[in-house]
VOBA-1610 file (N, C-alpha, C; in pm, whole numbers, padded with zeros to 5 digits, always signed):
BEGIN
Met-02337-01355+00006Met-02468-01328+00063Met-02464-01323+00216Trp-02382-01413+00274Trp-02366-01411+00420Trp-02306-01278+00465Ala-02204-01233+00392Ala-02138-01108+00429Ala-02235-00990+00422Leu-02314-00984+00316Leu-02412-00876+00300Leu-02519-00882+00411Ala-02558-01004+00447Ala-02657-01020+00554Ala-02600-00970+00687Phe-02473-01004+00713Phe-02408-00958+00836Phe-02399-00805+00839Ile-02365-00745+00725Ile-02354-00599+00717Ile-02488-00533+00748Leu-02595-00589+00692Leu-02729-00534+00715Leu-02767-00542+00863Ile-02744-00658+00924Ile-02777-00676+01066Ile-02697-00580+01154Asn-02567-00571+01127Asn-02480-00483+01207Asn-02522-00337+01193Thr-02559-00296+01072Thr-02599-00157+01048Thr-02723-00121+01129Ile-02821-00209+01129Ile-02944-00184+01204Ile-02915-00172+01354Ile-02834-00264+01406Ile-02801-00262+01549Ile-02726-00136+01586Asn-02630-00096+01503Asn-02549+00023+01532Asn-02630+00151+01523Ile-02727+00156+01436Ile-02811+00275+01424Ile-02904+00288+01545Val-02955+00175+01591Val-03049+00177+01705Val-02985+00237+01830Gly-02854+00217+01848Gly-02790+00282+01962Gly-02671+00206+02016Ile-02578+00280+02078Ile-02455+00219+02129Ile-02486+00125+02245Glu-02592+00152+02322Glu-02626+00064+02433Glu-02672-00072+02381Ile-02749-00072+02274Ile-02792-00198+02212Ile-02671-00271+02157Thr-02580-00197+02094Thr-02457-00257+02041Thr-02377-00322+02153Ala-02362-00250+02265Ala-02286-00303+02378Ala-02352-00427+02437Lys-02483-00425+02453Lys-02555-00539+02509Lys-02545-00661+02417Phe-02559-00637+02286Phe-02551-00747+02190Phe-02411-00808+02193Asn-02309-00722+02196Asn-02172-00773+02201Asn-02146-00849+02330Lys-02207-00804+02440Lys-02189-00873+02567Lys-02247-01014+02560Ile-02363-01028+02496Ile-02426-01160+02480Ile-02336-01252+02397Val-02284-01197+02286Val-02197-01276+02200Val-02070-01316+02274Leu-02015-01222+02355Leu-01894-01251+02432Leu-01918-01366+02529Ile-02031-01364+02597Ile-02063-01471+02692Ile-02072-01605+02620Leu-02138-01606+02503Leu-02150-01729+02426Leu-02013-01779+02380Glu-01927-01685+02338Glu-01792-01723+02296Glu-01713-01784+02411Leu-01724-01723+02528Leu-01653-01774+02645Leu-01703-01913+02684Ile-01833-01936+02667Ile-01889-02069+02697Ile-01830-02173+02601Val-01825-02138+02471Val-01768-02230+02372Val-01621-02255+02402Leu-01549-02149+02440Leu-01407-02162+02473Leu-01388-02253+02594Ala-01473-02235+02696Ala-01465-02318+02816Ala-01492-02465+02783Val-01589-02488+02693Val-01621-02625+02651Val-01501-02686+02579Phe-01439-02609+02488Phe-01322-02659+02415Phe-01209-02694+02511Ile-01181-02604+02605Ile-01072-02629+02700Ile-01103-02750+02787Gly-01231-02762+02831Gly-01269-02876+02913Gly-01255-03008+02839Val-01307-03013+02716Val-01297-03133+02634Val-01151-03162+02600Gly-01073-03055+02570Gly-00932-03072+02540Gly-00855-03127+02659Ala-00886-03076+02779Ala-00820-03126+02901Ala-00852-03273+02924Phe-00977-03312+02895Phe-01017-03454+02909Phe-00937-03540+02812Ala-00924-03492+02687Ala-00849-03568+02586Ala-00703-03582+02626Ile-00647-03476+02683Ile-00506-03478+02724Ile-00486-03574+02840Ser-00575-03568+02938Ser-00561-03654+03057Ser-00579-03802+03024His-00653-03832+02917His-00676-03972+02879His-00591-04014+02759Gly-00505-03924+02710Gly-00414-03960+02601Gly-00484-03997+02473Ile-00597-03933+02444Ile-00674-03965+02324Ile-00598-03924+02197Asp-00579-04018+02105Asp-00511-03993+01977Asp-00375-03924+01994Gly-00300-03963+02097Gly-00165-03910+02116Gly-00158-03780+02192Ala-00271-03730+02243Ala-00270-03607+02321Ala-00194-03629+02452Lys-00112-03531+02491Lys-00035-03546+02615Lys+00003-03409+02669Phe+00020-03406+02802Phe+00056-03280+02869Phe+00200-03244+02837Ser+00223-03113+02806Ser+00358-03068+02769Ser+00367-02916+02776Phe+00491-02868+02798Phe+00518-02724+02796Phe+00589-02683+02667Lys+00593-02773+02569Lys+00666-02743+02446Lys+00609-02625+02369Ala+00481-02595+02392Ala+00421-02480+02323Ala+00489-02349+02365Phe+00547-02348+02486Phe+00614-02227+02535Phe+00762-02226+02498Tyr+00826-02343+02504Tyr+00968-02349+02465Tyr+01006-02492+02429Asp+01054-02509+02308Asp+01099-02639+02259Asp+01240-02621+02206Pro+01343-02655+02285Pro+01481-02629+02245Pro+01521-02693+02112Gln+01460-02805+02076Gln+01498-02872+01952Gln+01447-02798+01828Asn+01336-02727+01841Asn+01277-02659+01725Asn+01272-02507+01739Phe+01336-02455+01843Phe+01329-02311+01866Phe+01404-02234+01756Ser+01341-02127+01710Ser+01402-02040+01608Ser+01353-01898+01631Leu+01447-01806+01650Leu+01409-01668+01674Leu+01334-01610+01555Gly+01376-01648+01434Gly+01307-01601+01315Gly+01163-01648+01310Leu+01141-01775+01351Leu+01006-01828+01354Leu+00921-01756+01458Val+00984-01726+01573Val+00913-01654+01679Val+00870-01516+01631Met+00961-01446+01563Met+00930-01311+01515Met+00823-01314+01407Ser+00823-01418+01324Ser+00718-01429+01223Ser+00583-01453+01291Ala+00587-01529+01401Ala+00465-01551+01478Ala+00419-01422+01545Val+00515-01343+01590Val+00482-01213+01651Val+00410-01124+01549Ser+00456-01128+01425Ser+00393-01047+01321Ser+00248-01089+01301Ile+00222-01221+01306Ile+00085-01269+01293Ile+00002-01224+01413Ala+00062-01231+01532Ala-00008-01191+01654Ala-00045-01044+01651Val+00049-00960+01606Val+00024-00816+01599Val-00095-00787+01507Leu-00095-00850+01391Leu-00202-00828+01295Leu-00335-00885+01345Ser-00327-00997+01418Ser-00449-01061+01467Ser-00517-00979+01576Phe-00439-00902+01651Phe-00496-00826+01763Phe-00533-00683+01725Leu-00517-00647+01597Leu-00560-00514+01554Leu-00710-00498+01579Gly-00750-00382+01625Gly-00891-00358+01651Gly-00919-00313+01792Phe-00827-00346+01885Phe-00848-00304+02024Phe-00851-00151+02035Asp-00782-00084+01943Asp-00777+00063+01945Asp-00914+00125+01917Gly-01006+00044+01862Gly-01140+00096+01835Gly-01213+00139+01960Ile-01169+00091+02076Ile-01230+00130+02203Ile-01223+00281+02222Ser-01113+00341+02177Ser-01093+00484+02198Ser-01195+00570+02125Thr-01254+00516+02018Thr-01350+00595+01940Thr-01483+00614+02013Leu-01504+00538+02121Leu-01628+00547+02196Leu-01615+00632+02321Ala-01509+00713+02328Ala-01482+00792+02448Ala-01597+00886+02484Glu-01662+00944+02382Glu-01770+01039+02409Glu-01898+00971+02457Glu-01907+00841+02439Glu-02028+00769+02477Glu-02002+00673+02593Thr-01892+00697+02665Thr-01852+00608+02773Thr-01862+00679+02908Ile-01920+00612+03005Ile-01925+00667+03140Ile-01787+00652+03204Gly-01733+00762+03252Gly-01601+00758+03316Gly-01491+00825+03236Gly-01520+00858+03109Gly-01424+00935+03030Gly-01299+00857+02990Lys-01189+00932+02972Lys-01067+00876+02915Lys-01002+00770+03003Lys-01017+00781+03137Lys-00958+00680+03225Lys-01024+00544+03204Thr-01155+00544+03187Thr-01227+00419+03162Thr-01184+00359+03029Val-01171+00444+02928Val-01130+00397+02795Val-00990+00338+02798Gly-00898+00407+02865Gly-00760+00357+02876Gly-00753+00225+02950Arg-00826+00216+03060Arg-00829+00093+03140Arg-00890-00022+03059Ala-00997+00008+02987Ala-01063-00095+02907Ala-00972-00147+02796Thr-00895-00057+02736Thr-00804-00097+02629Thr-00697-00194+02679Val-00637-00160+02792Val-00531-00245+02849Val-00588-00379+02895Leu-00703-00376+02964Leu-00763-00500+03013Leu-00807-00590+02898Ala-00860-00530+02791Ala-00901-00609+02675Ala-00782-00684+02616Leu-00668-00615+02604Leu-00548-00679+02551Leu-00498-00791+02642Leu-00497-00765+02773Leu-00447-00864+02869Leu-00535-00989+02869Phe-00666-00970+02881Phe-00756-01085+02887Phe-00758-01162+02756Ala-00761-01090+02645Ala-00760-01158+02514Ala-00630-01236+02497Gly-00518-01176+02537Gly-00389-01244+02527Gly-00385-01372+02608Ile-00434-01364+02733Ile-00435-01481+02821Ile-00522-01593+02762Leu-00640-01557+02714Leu-00732-01657+02659Leu-00676-01722+02533Phe-00610-01641+02448Phe-00551-01696+02325Phe-00436-01791+02358Ile-00354-01753+02456Ile-00244-01839+02497Ile-00297-01971+02552Leu-00401-01963+02635Leu-00458-02083+02697Leu-00513-02179+02593Gln-00594-02129+02500Gln-00655-02220+02402Gln-00551-02276+02306Thr-00448-02195+02274Thr-00343-02243+02185Thr-00260-02351+02253Trp-00234-02334+02382Trp-00159-02434+02460Trp-00234-02566+02464Val-00364-02559+02493Val-00446-02680+02497Val-00446-02747+02359Ala-00463-02666+02254Ala-00465-02722+02118Ala-00333-02791+02084Ser-00221-02731+02128Ser-00090-02789+02097Ser-00070-02922+02168Met-00134-02940+02284Met-00121-03067+02357Met-00215-03173+02300Val-00330-03129+02250Val-00423-03223+02187Val-00364-03276+02057Trp-00292-03189+01983Trp-00232-03227+01854Trp-00083-03191+01859Pro+00000-03276+01920Pro+00143-03245+01940Pro+00222-03226+01811Asp+00190-03302+01707Asp+00265-03295+01581Asp+00206-03186+01492Tyr+00259-03064+01506Tyr+00204-02951+01431Tyr+00230-02961+01281Lys+00316-03053+01239Lys+00345-03068+01097Lys+00246-03160+01026Ala+00156-03218+01103Ala+00065-03320+01046Ala-00069-03265+01002Phe-00090-03133+01010Phe-00218-03076+00968Phe-00234-03086+00816Ser-00350-03126+00773Ser-00375-03136+00629Ser-00401-02998+00568Asn-00454-02907+00647Asn-00484-02773+00599Asn-00468-02674+00715Leu-00364-02591+00711Leu-00336-02500+00821Leu-00446-02396+00841Asp-00523-02366+00736Asp-00629-02266+00747Asp-00740-02310+00843Val-00756-02441+00858Val-00861-02493+00948Val-00800-02584+01055Ala-00674-02556+01090Ala-00603-02641+01186Ala-00675-02649+01321Phe-00723-02535+01370Phe-00788-02534+01501Phe-00911-02624+01504Tyr-00985-02629+01393Tyr-01106-02710+01388Tyr-01073-02858+01374Glu-00957-02889+01317Glu-00910-03028+01316Glu-00877-03072+01458Val-00819-02980+01535Val-00789-03009+01675Val-00919-03035+01752Ala-01018-02948+01729Ala-01147-02963+01797Ala-01212-03096+01761Asn-01198-03136+01635Asn-01254-03263+01590Asn-01186-03381+01659Arg-01054-03372+01675Arg-00981-03480+01741Arg-01015-03487+01890Ala-01031-03371+01952Ala-01056-03366+02096Ala-01197-03413+02132Gly-01296-03366+02057Gly-01435-03396+02096Gly-01523-03453+01988Gly-01474-03459+01865Gly-01556-03510+01757Gly-01617-03399+01673Lys-01703-03438+01580Lys-01760-03342+01485Lys-01846-03236+01553Trp-01913-03272+01662Trp-01999-03174+01730Trp-01918-03056+01782Leu-01797-03082+01835Leu-01713-02974+01886Leu-01655-02894+01769Met-01617-02963+01661Met-01566-02892+01544Met-01673-02798+01488Leu-01798-02847+01479Leu-01907-02766+01428Leu-01937-02649+01522Thr-01934-02675+01652Thr-01963-02570+01751Thr-01861-02458+01745Thr-01732-02493+01741Thr-01628-02391+01735Thr-01630-02317+01601Ser-01662-02389+01493Ser-01669-02325+01362Ser-01781-02221+01358Leu-01898-02258+01408Leu-02011-02165+01411Leu-01984-02047+01503Ala-01920-02074+01615Ala-01887-01967+01710Ala-01794-01865+01645Thr-01695-01914+01570Thr-01602-01824+01501Thr-01673-01742+01394Ala-01754-01809+01314Ala-01825-01739+01206Ala-01918-01631+01263Phe-01989-01666+01369Phe-02082-01571+01431Phe-02007-01455+01496Ala-01895-01486+01560Ala-01816-01381+01626Ala-01758-01285+01523Trp-01704-01340+01414Trp-01644-01253+01311Trp-01751-01176+01234Gly-01857-01249+01197Gly-01959-01187+01113Gly-02043-01084+01186Ile-02067-01104+01315Ile-02152-01013+01391Ile-02070-00929+01490Ala-02015-00992+01592Ala-01952-00919+01702Ala-01835-00832+01657Asn-01739-00891+01587Asn-01622-00814+01544Asn-01659-00705+01444Ser-01741-00742+01347Ser-01781-00645+01245Ser-01869-00536+01304Leu-01950-00572+01401Leu-02035-00473+01468Leu-01951-00367+01538Ala-01849-00413+01611Ala-01760-00320+01682Ala-01679-00235+01584Ala-01633-00297+01476Ala-01554-00224+01377Ala-01637-00115+01309Gln-01759-00148+01272Gln-01846-00049+01207Gln-01877+00066+01303Ala-01901+00035+01429Ala-01929+00139+01529Ala-01809+00232+01544Ala-01689+00173+01546Ala-01568+00253+01564Ala-01540+00344+01444Val-01542+00285+01324Val-01510+00362+01204Val-01612+00472+01177Ser-01739+00442+01199Ser-01843+00543+01175Ser-01825+00663+01267Arg-01777+00640+01387Arg-01755+00751+01480Arg-01631+00832+01447Val-01533+00767+01384Val-01417+00843+01334Val-01461+00938+01224Leu-01541+00886+01130Leu-01593+00970+01021Leu-01681+01082+01076Phe-01764+01048+01176Phe-01852+01147+01237Phe-01773+01261+01301Ser-01670+01228+01378Ser-01592+01330+01447Ser-01515+01418+01348Met-01462+01356+01242Met-01390+01434+01141Met-01485+01526+01065Ala-01605+01478+01035Ala-01705+01561+00967Ala-01751+01674+01058Arg-01767+01645+01186Arg-01808+01748+01282Arg-01704+01859+01293Asp-01575+01820+01276Asp-01466+01917+01278Asp-01441+01980+01141Gln-01534+01953+01048Gln-01531+02010+00913Gln-01410+01964+00831Asn-01363+01843+00859Asn-01255+01786+00780Asn-01305+01682+00680Leu-01434+01652+00687Leu-01502+01566+00591Leu-01638+01627+00562Pro-01707+01584+00456Pro-01838+01639+00424Pro-01933+01637+00543Gln-02008+01744+00559Gln-02092+01765+00677Gln-02203+01661+00693Phe-02248+01600+00585Phe-02358+01504+00597Phe-02320+01384+00684Leu-02189+01357+00695Leu-02144+01245+00777Leu-02156+01273+00927Ser-02181+01397+00963Ser-02191+01434+01105Ser-02336+01436+01155Lys-02429+01396+01072Lys-02569+01399+01112Lys-02598+01293+01219Ile-02677+01333+01319Ile-02715+01245+01429Ile-02863+01206+01414His-02893+01080+01438His-03032+01035+01428His-03115+01104+01535Pro-03228+01163+01498Pro-03309+01240+01594Pro-03361+01156+01711Lys-03383+01027+01690Lys-03437+00941+01796Lys-03329+00864+01870Tyr-03238+00801+01795Tyr-03141+00711+01857Tyr-03009+00780+01895Lys-02990+00904+01848Lys-02870+00983+01882Lys-02741+00913+01840Thr-02743+00850+01725Thr-02625+00784+01671Thr-02588+00845+01536Pro-02461+00839+01495Pro-02420+00892+01364Pro-02466+00799+01252Tyr-02594+00805+01222Tyr-02654+00705+01134Tyr-02609+00718+00988Ile-02583+00842+00942Ile-02538+00859+00803Ile-02399+00798+00785Ala-02310+00824+00881Ala-02176+00767+00875Ala-02182+00615+00883Thr-02273+00563+00966Thr-02290+00418+00980Thr-02339+00355+00849Ile-02436+00419+00786Ile-02488+00369+00657Ile-02381+00378+00549Phe-02304+00488+00551Phe-02196+00504+00453Phe-02095+00391+00465Ile-02056+00357+00589Ile-01962+00247+00611Ile-02022+00115+00565Ala-02152+00097+00586Ala-02219-00026+00542Ala-02213-00041+00390Ile-02243+00069+00320Ile-02240+00066+00173Ile-02098+00039+00123Leu-02001+00108+00183Leu-01862+00089+00143Leu-01817-00055+00169Ser-01858-00110+00283Ser-01822-00249+00316Ser-01884-00346+00217Ala-02009-00321+00180Ala-02077-00409+00084Ala-02007-00407-00051Val-01965-00288-00094Val-01896-00276-00222Val-01761-00350-00218Leu-01687-00328-00108Leu-01555-00389-00096Leu-01563-00541-00087Val-01661-00591-00009Val-01671-00736+00007Val-01714-00801-00124Thr-01787-00727-00207Thr-01828-00779-00337Thr-01709-00784-00434Ile-01630-00677-00434Ile-01515-00669-00525Ile-01402-00763-00481Tyr-01377-00767-00349Tyr-01262-00840-00297Tyr-01299-00975-00236Ser-01414-01030-00272Ser-01456-01155-00211Ser-01356-01269-00231Asp-01282-01266-00342Asp-01181-01368-00367Asp-01040-01314-00351Lys-01028-01192-00293Lys-00896-01131-00273Lys-00887-01069-00133Ile-00940-01142-00035Ile-00943-01091+00101Ile-00803-01066+00154Ala-00707-01151+00117Ala-00569-01137+00166Ala-00510-01003+00122Asp-00536-00963-00006Asp-00484-00835-00055Asp-00546-00718+00020Leu-00677-00725+00041Leu-00746-00618+00112Leu-00697-00608+00256Thr-00677-00724+00319Thr-00630-00727+00457Thr-00491-00666+00470Ser-00403-00694+00375Ser-00266-00642+00381Ser-00265-00491+00371Val-00355-00433+00290Val-00364-00288+00278Val-00413-00226+00409Ile-00514-00290+00468Ile-00567-00243+00597Ile-00460-00250+00704Asn-00383-00359+00704Asn-00276-00375+00803Asn-00169-00268+00786Phe-00142-00231+00661Phe-00043-00125+00636Phe-00088+00005+00702Gly-00214+00040+00682Gly-00266+00164+00742Gly-00263+00161+00892Ala-00305+00048+00951Ala-00310+00036+01097Ala-00169+00040+01156Leu-00076-00037+01097Leu+00060-00042+01150Leu+00130+00092+01135Thr+00107+00161+01023Thr+00167+00292+01004Thr+00116+00390+01109Ser-00012+00383+01138Ser-00070+00469+01241Ser-00008+00441+01378Phe+00013+00313+01408Phe+00073+00277+01537Phe+00218+00323+01546Leu+00291+00317+01434Leu+00428+00367+01433Leu+00431+00516+01468Val+00342+00591+01403Val+00333+00735+01429Val+00292+00760+01574Leu+00200+00678+01625Leu+00152+00693+01762Leu+00265+00678+01862His+00354+00580+01842His+00466+00561+01934His+00561+00681+01932Ile+00578+00739+01813Ile+00663+00857+01802Ile+00601+00976+01875Thr+00470+00990+01862Thr+00402+01103+01927Thr+00405+01090+02079Val+00404+00967+02131Val+00414+00948+02276Val+00546+01004+02327Ile+00654+00971+02257Ile+00786+01021+02296Ile+00793+01172+02280Thr+00740+01222+02169Thr+00744+01366+02143Thr+00665+01444+02247Tyr+00545+01395+02279Tyr+00457+01469+02371Tyr+00508+01464+02514Phe+00541+01345+02562Phe+00577+01331+02704Phe+00723+01366+02733Met+00815+01319+02648Met+00957+01338+02678Met+01009+01474+02632Ile+00970+01515+02511Ile+01025+01639+02455Ile+00943+01760+02499Lys+00811+01751+02487Lys+00727+01865+02519Lys+00706+01884+02669Asn+00677+01775+02741Asn+00645+01786+02883Asn+00759+01743+02976His+00873+01702+02919His+00993+01667+02997His+00962+01564+03105Ser+00896+01456+03067Ser+00860+01351+03162Ser+00985+01282+03218Ser+00977+01242+03344Ser+01088+01172+03409Ser+01067+01021+03408Asn+00952+00977+03356Asn+00922+00834+03351Asn+00984+00775+03224Ile+01111+00736+03233Ile+01186+00688+03117Ile+01126+00560+03060Trp+01090+00467+03149Trp+01036+00339+03102Trp+00905+00357+03026Lys+00813+00432+03086Lys+00679+00445+03032Lys+00675+00530+02906His+00752+00637+02903His+00739+00735+02794His+00856+00735+02696Leu+00955+00647+02715Leu+01066+00641+02620Leu+01099+00496+02580Ile+01138+00414+02678Ile+01179+00277+02647Ile+01063+00194+02592Ser+00948+00200+02660Ser+00832+00122+02617Ser+00786+00157+02476Pro+00768+00286+02442Pro+00728+00317+02304Pro+00835+00283+02201Ile+00964+00289+02240Ile+01070+00250+02146Ile+01061+00100+02116Leu+01042+00019+02221Leu+01028-00126+02201Leu+00906-00157+02115Gly+00796-00089+02145Gly+00675-00109+02065Gly+00696-00071+01920Phe+00767+00041+01899Phe+00795+00087+01763Phe+00877-00017+01687Leu+00978-00075+01751Leu+01066-00171+01685Leu+00991-00297+01646Val+00904-00346+01735Val+00826-00467+01704Val+00733-00441+01586Ile+00662-00329+01590Ile+00568-00297+01484Ile+00641-00269+01353Phe+00757-00204+01361Phe+00834-00176+01240Phe+00880-00305+01174Tyr+00917-00404+01256Tyr+00957-00534+01200Tyr+00842-00596+01122Val+00723-00586+01177Val+00604-00639+01108Val+00575-00557+00984Trp+00590-00425+00996Trp+00560-00333+00886Trp+00645-00363+00763Ile+00776-00382+00784Ile+00865-00405+00668Ile+00841-00542+00605Ser+00774-00633+00677Ser+00748-00767+00622Ser+00621-00772+00539Leu+00544-00661+00534Leu+00424-00658+00452Leu+00461-00669+00304Asn+00370-00720+00224Asn+00402-00738+00082Asn+00408-00604+00009Val+00473-00606-00106Val+00499-00485-00183Val+00368-00418-00227His+00271-00499-00262His+00141-00447-00307His+00078-00359-00199Ala+00083-00405-00074Ala+00026-00329+00037Ala+00101-00198+00057Lys+00233-00203+00044Lys+00314-00082+00066Lys+00288+00023-00043Ile+00272-00023-00166Ile+00246+00071-00276Ile+00110+00138-00259Leu+00007+00058-00235Leu-00127+00115-00215Leu-00132+00201-00088Gly-00063+00155+00015Gly-00060+00231+00140Gly+00009+00365+00123Ala+00121+00364+00051Ala+00194+00489+00025Ala+00108+00585-00056Ala+00033+00531-00152Ala-00055+00615-00233Ala-00164+00677-00146Trp-00215+00599-00052Trp-00320+00649+00037Trp-00265+00759+00129Ile-00142+00740+00177Ile-00078+00843+00260Ile-00059+00972+00179Leu-00018+00956+00054Leu+00002+01072-00033Leu-00129+01148-00052Ile-00238+01074-00071Ile-00370+01137-00084Ile-00404+01215+00044Gly-00373+01155+00159Gly-00398+01221+00286Gly-00319+01350+00302Ile-00192+01347+00260Ile-00107+01467+00267Ile-00161+01577+00178Ile-00202+01539+00057Ile-00260+01637-00036Ile-00387+01697+00022Tyr-00469+01612+00082Tyr-00594+01660+00143Tyr-00566+01755+00259Tyr-00463+01723+00337Tyr-00423+01809+00449Tyr-00378+01947+00397Ile-00301+01946+00289Ile-00254+02073+00230Ile-00372+02156+00180Ile-00470+02090+00120Ile-00590+02160+00072Ile-00663+02225+00190Leu-00680+02149+00299Leu-00748+02202+00416Leu-00676+02322+00475Lys-00545+02315+00480Lys-00467+02419+00548Lys-00445+02542+00462Phe-00407+02523+00336Phe-00365+02637+00254Phe-00473+02689+00160Ile-00567+02604+00122Ile-00674+02649+00032Ile-00799+02686+00112Leu-00839+02597+00203Leu-00957+02625+00285Leu-00924+02704+00410Lys-00794+02727+00434Lys-00746+02812+00544Lys-00793+02765+00682Arg-00789+02634+00706Arg-00825+02584+00838Arg-00712+02612+00936Lys-00748+02642+01060Lys-00648+02667+01163Lys-00590+02532+01209Pro-00465+02531+01259Pro-00401+02405+01301Pro-00482+02323+01399Glu-00547+02392+01496Glu-00623+02319+01597Glu-00749+02254+01540Glu-00787+02293+01418Glu-00907+02237+01356Glu-00875+02117+01268Leu-00746+02094+01244Leu-00707+01988+01149Leu-00687+01856+01221Asn-00796+01793+01259Asn-00792+01666+01331Asn-00799+01551+01233Val-00705+01545+01140Val-00703+01438+01043Val-00582+01348+01068
//
């Protein structure tokens, strides 16, 4: 019921307009940063006073006694999957003041700031709770840390902040991004035309937004007890897209345009490809099978568009 309520709220906000969506997300972001600042402040107090064994340390960055490259790479895979979604910024290019430069800058800055904030809060948490093997439940480890640092009020505050951020802010941005992908593909006649309809008053792709809401409601109902399986399939699609993206960077800049920037257009995308490929091959078999089937459906659909419907290459934005 909570999930369905969140979907309904997000749909209404997204239909009303991208400016309302942006303002609402800004409010949520400010509230999240306040909660984060409170956690870090309370955590720093606990560390400085040695509460329940909390102590200052750099072991979160490097611990020679427990260091393992395999463990680091498994953590990298979690980090890659956790940060999926930043690419959604690109879907708002047509509704952004400043065009592609603003979108590119926003994408990089979002990754940098989010990375710094995640490192900071994780470092503080590791000092508040030095013995990482003592958690009773790893799924709620962060909230156990909050409880030790500040008590139940901090645990409750961080829990509510997370639920609100995931249920509203993250889902709101995701729905806005996906609906615009469907809208642009429908506008290019690669999906049914009804998905390209714009609301006469709010100027938003309201049909695509409602379609995503209905699809989300169906999926959350079916997969309510199988979220891990659904997530793995989504990760397969996202990671596969990123693999292809790194290849296209090399193809476009190095092969087609003969770029001289070796680091930016060759070495960097190769390193990115290798990291993502490592994560990709570690996905479970179920995700790979369903993902491969989805890719096959996409290829068949592409063939239909090109050879049966006779679409020109420049029109095939799928």
